DSSP file (Angstrom, degrees, kcal/mol; ACC not computed):
  #  RESIDUE AA STRUCTURE BP1 BP2  ACC     N-H-->O    O-->H-N    N-H-->O    O-->H-N    TCO  KAPPA ALPHA  PHI   PSI    X-CA   Y-CA   Z-CA
    1    1 A M              0   0    0      0, 0.0     2,-0.0     0, 0.0    45,-0.0   0.000 360.0 360.0 360.0 135.1   -7.1  -70.0  -71.6
    2    2 A D     >  -     0   0    0      1,-0.1     4,-2.5     4,-0.0     5,-0.2  -0.288 360.0-107.3 -77.7 167.3  -10.2  -68.2  -70.2
    3    3 A T  H  > S+     0   0    0      1,-0.2     4,-2.6     2,-0.2     5,-0.2   0.871 117.1  54.0 -65.5 -38.2  -11.7  -69.0  -66.8
    4    4 A I  H  > S+     0   0    0      2,-0.2     4,-2.5     1,-0.2    -1,-0.2   0.969 111.7  44.9 -62.5 -49.5  -14.8  -70.7  -68.2
    5    5 A R  H  > S+     0   0    0      1,-0.2     4,-2.9     2,-0.2     5,-0.2   0.925 112.3  52.9 -64.1 -41.6  -12.7  -73.1  -70.4
    6    6 A T  H  X S+     0   0    0     -4,-2.5     4,-2.3     1,-0.2    -1,-0.2   0.937 109.4  47.8 -58.7 -44.4  -10.4  -73.8  -67.4
    7    7 A A  H  X S+     0   0    0     -4,-2.6     4,-2.9     2,-0.2     5,-0.2   0.895 111.1  52.1 -62.9 -40.7  -13.3  -74.7  -65.2
    8    8 A E  H  X S+     0   0    0     -4,-2.5     4,-2.9     1,-0.2     5,-0.2   0.949 111.7  45.8 -61.7 -48.7  -14.7  -77.0  -68.0
    9    9 A Y  H  X S+     0   0    0     -4,-2.9     4,-2.6     1,-0.2    -1,-0.2   0.897 113.4  50.1 -60.9 -40.2  -11.4  -78.8  -68.3
   10   10 A A  H  X S+     0   0    0     -4,-2.3     4,-2.4    -5,-0.2     5,-0.2   0.918 112.5  45.6 -65.4 -44.1  -11.0  -79.1  -64.6
   11   11 A R  H  X S+     0   0    0     -4,-2.9     4,-2.5     2,-0.2    -2,-0.2   0.923 114.4  48.6 -66.8 -42.2  -14.5  -80.5  -64.1
   12   12 A A  H  X S+     0   0    0     -4,-2.9     4,-2.6    -5,-0.2     5,-0.2   0.947 114.9  44.8 -61.3 -45.1  -14.1  -83.0  -67.0
   13   13 A L  H  X S+     0   0    0     -4,-2.6     4,-2.9    -5,-0.2     5,-0.4   0.908 114.6  47.6 -62.6 -41.9  -10.8  -84.1  -65.7
   14   14 A Y  H  X S+     0   0    0     -4,-2.4     4,-1.7     2,-0.2    -1,-0.2   0.870 112.9  49.8 -66.8 -40.4  -12.0  -84.4  -62.1
   15   15 A S  H  < S+     0   0    0     -4,-2.5    -2,-0.2    -5,-0.2    -1,-0.2   0.920 117.9  39.9 -67.0 -43.3  -15.1  -86.3  -63.3
   16   16 A A  H  < S+     0   0    0     -4,-2.6    -2,-0.2    -5,-0.2    -1,-0.2   0.869 131.7  21.2 -74.5 -39.8  -13.0  -88.7  -65.3
   17   17 A H  H >< S-     0   0    0     -4,-2.9     3,-1.7     1,-0.2    -3,-0.2   0.503  84.2-160.7-110.0 -11.4  -10.0  -89.3  -63.1
   18   18 A G  G >< S-     0   0    0     -4,-1.7     3,-1.6    -5,-0.4     4,-0.4  -0.381  74.2  -5.6  60.6-133.8  -11.3  -88.3  -59.6
   19   19 A D  G 3  S+     0   0    0      1,-0.3     3,-0.4     2,-0.2     4,-0.4   0.673 131.2  65.7 -70.7 -14.2   -8.5  -87.6  -57.1
   20   20 A K  G <> S+     0   0    0     -3,-1.7     4,-1.9     1,-0.2     3,-0.3   0.630  78.7  87.3 -81.2 -10.1   -5.9  -88.6  -59.6
   21   21 A A  H <> S+     0   0    0     -3,-1.6     4,-2.4     1,-0.2     5,-0.2   0.885  84.1  53.3 -54.1 -42.0   -6.8  -85.7  -61.8
   22   22 A E  H  > S+     0   0    0     -3,-0.4     4,-2.3    -4,-0.4    -1,-0.2   0.902 108.5  48.2 -65.4 -37.1   -4.5  -83.4  -60.1
   23   23 A A  H  > S+     0   0    0     -4,-0.4     4,-2.0    -3,-0.3    -1,-0.2   0.861 110.5  52.9 -64.8 -36.4   -1.5  -85.6  -60.6
   24   24 A E  H  X S+     0   0    0     -4,-1.9     4,-1.7     1,-0.2    -2,-0.2   0.893 114.1  42.4 -68.5 -39.4   -2.5  -86.0  -64.3
   25   25 A V  H  X S+     0   0    0     -4,-2.4     4,-2.5     2,-0.2    -2,-0.2   0.880 110.6  55.2 -77.0 -36.4   -2.5  -82.2  -64.8
   26   26 A A  H  X S+     0   0    0     -4,-2.3     4,-2.5    -5,-0.2    -2,-0.2   0.929 109.3  48.9 -59.5 -41.6    0.6  -81.7  -62.7
   27   27 A Q  H  X S+     0   0    0     -4,-2.0     4,-1.9     1,-0.2    -2,-0.2   0.911 110.3  49.7 -69.9 -39.4    2.5  -84.1  -65.0
   28   28 A K  H  X S+     0   0    0     -4,-1.7     4,-2.2     2,-0.2    -1,-0.2   0.881 110.6  52.7 -63.1 -38.4    1.2  -82.3  -68.1
   29   29 A M  H  X S+     0   0    0     -4,-2.5     4,-2.1     1,-0.2    -2,-0.2   0.919 108.9  47.8 -57.7 -48.0    2.3  -79.0  -66.6
   30   30 A R  H  X S+     0   0    0     -4,-2.5     4,-2.2     2,-0.2    -1,-0.2   0.846 109.5  52.9 -70.2 -35.1    5.8  -80.3  -66.0
   31   31 A R  H  X S+     0   0    0     -4,-1.9     4,-2.1     2,-0.2    -1,-0.2   0.922 110.6  48.5 -62.5 -45.6    6.1  -81.7  -69.6
   32   32 A C  H  <>S+     0   0    0     -4,-2.2     5,-2.9     1,-0.2     4,-0.3   0.890 110.2  50.2 -63.8 -40.0    5.1  -78.3  -70.9
   33   33 A Q  H ><5S+     0   0    0     -4,-2.1     3,-1.0     3,-0.2    -1,-0.2   0.906 110.1  50.1 -68.7 -40.0    7.5  -76.5  -68.8
   34   34 A K  H 3<5S+     0   0    0     -4,-2.2    -2,-0.2     1,-0.2    -1,-0.2   0.894 110.3  52.3 -62.4 -37.5   10.4  -78.9  -69.8
   35   35 A A  T 3<5S-     0   0    0     -4,-2.1    -1,-0.2    -5,-0.2    -2,-0.2   0.485 118.4-113.8 -78.2  -0.9    9.5  -78.2  -73.5
   36   36 A G  T < 5S+     0   0    0     -3,-1.0     2,-1.4    -4,-0.3     3,-0.2   0.696  73.2 137.0  80.7  14.4    9.6  -74.5  -73.0
   37   37 A K     >< +     0   0    0     -5,-2.9     4,-2.2    -6,-0.2    -1,-0.2  -0.612  19.1 164.2 -93.3  76.3    5.8  -74.1  -73.5
   38   38 A T  H  >  +     0   0    0     -2,-1.4     4,-2.1     1,-0.2    -1,-0.2   0.848  69.1  52.4 -71.2 -34.4    5.4  -71.7  -70.7
   39   39 A A  H  > S+     0   0    0      2,-0.2     4,-1.7    -3,-0.2    -1,-0.2   0.919 112.7  45.7 -64.8 -44.2    1.9  -70.3  -71.8
   40   40 A E  H  > S+     0   0    0      2,-0.2     4,-2.1     1,-0.2    -2,-0.2   0.889 111.2  53.5 -69.5 -36.9    0.5  -73.9  -72.0
   41   41 A A  H  X S+     0   0    0     -4,-2.2     4,-2.4     1,-0.2    -2,-0.2   0.900 107.5  50.5 -66.9 -37.7    2.1  -74.8  -68.6
   42   42 A E  H  X S+     0   0    0     -4,-2.1     4,-1.9     2,-0.2    -1,-0.2   0.862 107.3  53.9 -67.0 -35.0    0.4  -71.8  -67.1
   43   43 A D  H  X S+     0   0    0     -4,-1.7     4,-1.9     2,-0.2    -2,-0.2   0.947 110.7  46.6 -57.2 -49.4   -2.9  -73.0  -68.5
   44   44 A W  H  X S+     0   0    0     -4,-2.1     4,-2.5     1,-0.2    -2,-0.2   0.853 108.5  55.8 -66.9 -34.2   -2.4  -76.4  -66.9
   45   45 A K  H  X S+     0   0    0     -4,-2.4     4,-2.1     2,-0.2    -1,-0.2   0.889 107.6  49.3 -60.6 -38.1   -1.4  -74.7  -63.6
   46   46 A S  H  X S+     0   0    0     -4,-1.9     4,-1.9     2,-0.2    -2,-0.2   0.876 109.9  49.9 -65.7 -38.2   -4.7  -72.9  -63.8
   47   47 A V  H  X S+     0   0    0     -4,-1.9     4,-2.5     2,-0.2    -2,-0.2   0.896 109.9  51.9 -66.0 -42.5   -6.6  -76.1  -64.4
   48   48 A R  H  X S+     0   0    0     -4,-2.5     4,-2.3     1,-0.2    -2,-0.2   0.921 108.9  50.7 -59.6 -42.2   -4.7  -77.7  -61.4
   49   49 A Q  H  X S+     0   0    0     -4,-2.1     4,-1.9     1,-0.2    -1,-0.2   0.910 109.9  49.1 -62.6 -41.6   -5.8  -74.8  -59.2
   50   50 A M  H  X S+     0   0    0     -4,-1.9     4,-2.4     2,-0.2    -1,-0.2   0.908 108.7  53.5 -68.5 -41.2   -9.4  -75.2  -60.3
   51   51 A I  H  X S+     0   0    0     -4,-2.5     4,-2.3     1,-0.2    -1,-0.2   0.929 105.8  54.3 -58.4 -44.6   -9.3  -79.0  -59.5
   52   52 A L  H  X S+     0   0    0     -4,-2.3     4,-1.3     1,-0.2    -1,-0.2   0.908 108.5  48.2 -54.8 -43.5   -8.0  -78.2  -56.0
   53   53 A S  H  < S+     0   0    0     -4,-1.9    -1,-0.2     1,-0.2    -2,-0.2   0.844 109.2  53.3 -69.5 -31.2  -11.0  -75.9  -55.5
   54   54 A L  H  < S+     0   0    0     -4,-2.4    -1,-0.2     1,-0.2    -2,-0.2   0.869 107.3  52.0 -66.7 -32.1  -13.3  -78.6  -56.8
   55   55 A R  H  < S-     0   0    0     -4,-2.3    -1,-0.2    -5,-0.2    -2,-0.2   0.790 105.3-149.6 -70.9 -29.2  -11.9  -81.1  -54.3
   56   56 A G    ><  -     0   0    0     -4,-1.3     3,-1.1    -5,-0.2     4,-0.2  -0.125  32.2 -30.3  84.8 176.0  -12.4  -78.6  -51.5
   57   57 A P  T 3  S+     0   0    0      0, 0.0    -4,-0.0     0, 0.0     0, 0.0  -0.301 123.8  22.0 -68.1 154.3  -10.6  -78.0  -48.2
   58   58 A N  T 3  S+     0   0    0      1,-0.1    -2,-0.1     2,-0.0     0, 0.0   0.584  99.8  93.4  65.0  17.4   -8.8  -80.8  -46.5
   59   59 A Q    <         0   0    0     -3,-1.1    -1,-0.1    -7,-0.1    -3,-0.1   0.538 360.0 360.0-109.3  -9.9   -8.5  -82.9  -49.7
   60   60 A S              0   0    0     -4,-0.2    -1,-0.1    -8,-0.1    -8,-0.0   0.500 360.0 360.0 -86.3 360.0   -5.1  -81.8  -50.9
């Protein structure tokens, strides 16, 4: 997933779920890892990192 798409997903999820967005994405990431979908898990990891940056410092 490219950086722009990652940022769009992160903003949309953060807007919809607020502080719970990171947990939602982490759960999706773990499901993908368990299913052996490593590329998809990496995409979700990138989205999670972007959400962390949207939340800013002292919010994690």
